[in-house]
C-alpha positions, 0 to 999 in steps of 0.5 A, a space after each residue: 500499500 502507497 502513501 501518498 506524501 500529500 494525504 500524509 501531510 493532511 493526516 499529520 495535520 489532522 491528528 496534531 490539530 486533534 491532539 492540541 483541541 483535546 489538550 486545550 479541552 482537558 485543560 479547561 476541565 481541569 482548571 474549572 473543576 480545580 477552583 471548585 468552592 461551595 459553602 457549606 454548613 458547619 455541621 458538614 465539616 468533618 468531625 475533628 474540625 467540628 470538635 475543634 471549633 467548639 472547643 477553641 472557638 466557641 464564643 466565636 460566631 461563624 460568618 462562613 464555612 466552604 469546601 475547597 474541592 481541588 483537582 486531588 484534594 479537598 479542604 475547608 475554610 472557616 471565617 468567623 465574624 471578627 475575620 479570624 480565619 482557620 483552614 483544615 484538611 479533608 480529615 478536618 485537621 487544622 492547617 492553619 489559624 489566623 486569629 488577627 484579633 486575639 491570639 491563637 489558643 495556646 492549646 493549639 500550638 506545639 508546647 515547643 514553639 510556645 516556650 521558645 516564643 515565651 522565652 526569646 519574645 516575652 510579651 509577644 502573641 502568636 497571631 497565626 500558625 501554619 502548619 504542612 507536613 515539614 514544618 510550623 510557620 507562627 506570626 508573632 504580635 511582634 511583626 516576626 515570622 518564625 519557621 520551624 522545622 518538623 522537630 521544632 528547630 528554628 530555621 527560619 526568622 523573617 520581619 
């Protein structure tokens, strides 16, 4: 079977155009799905998140709770009417606590971080704490940001 070179070029163009169209369509679908936020009721949060809010933020009023669905993960944000905010992972474990108007509840701050802050920066408050698998980052009332590794050793200080 002989393939005409002219037909081969046409087929190649059709295939390339089809692949490009498919890539564009998939990219559009992924970006649309990756930014899928929806308001939820506090009772729709994972149990661990509900318990944490009841225990440590009982006197605060929730202004908004939302579920963020990404391409590969799900998370939750809770915003209180005073502007403070908590972010949770899919299991309801906090990943960030931002207490702009007060301070992060002491029971939620690892003891070694609390001890370091009290000893090194007496009189300051922890206004925000963020954690992931390898580090903790705290923002203090003196405007410093201190980063700890997973062993609670200071690895960075920013002002």
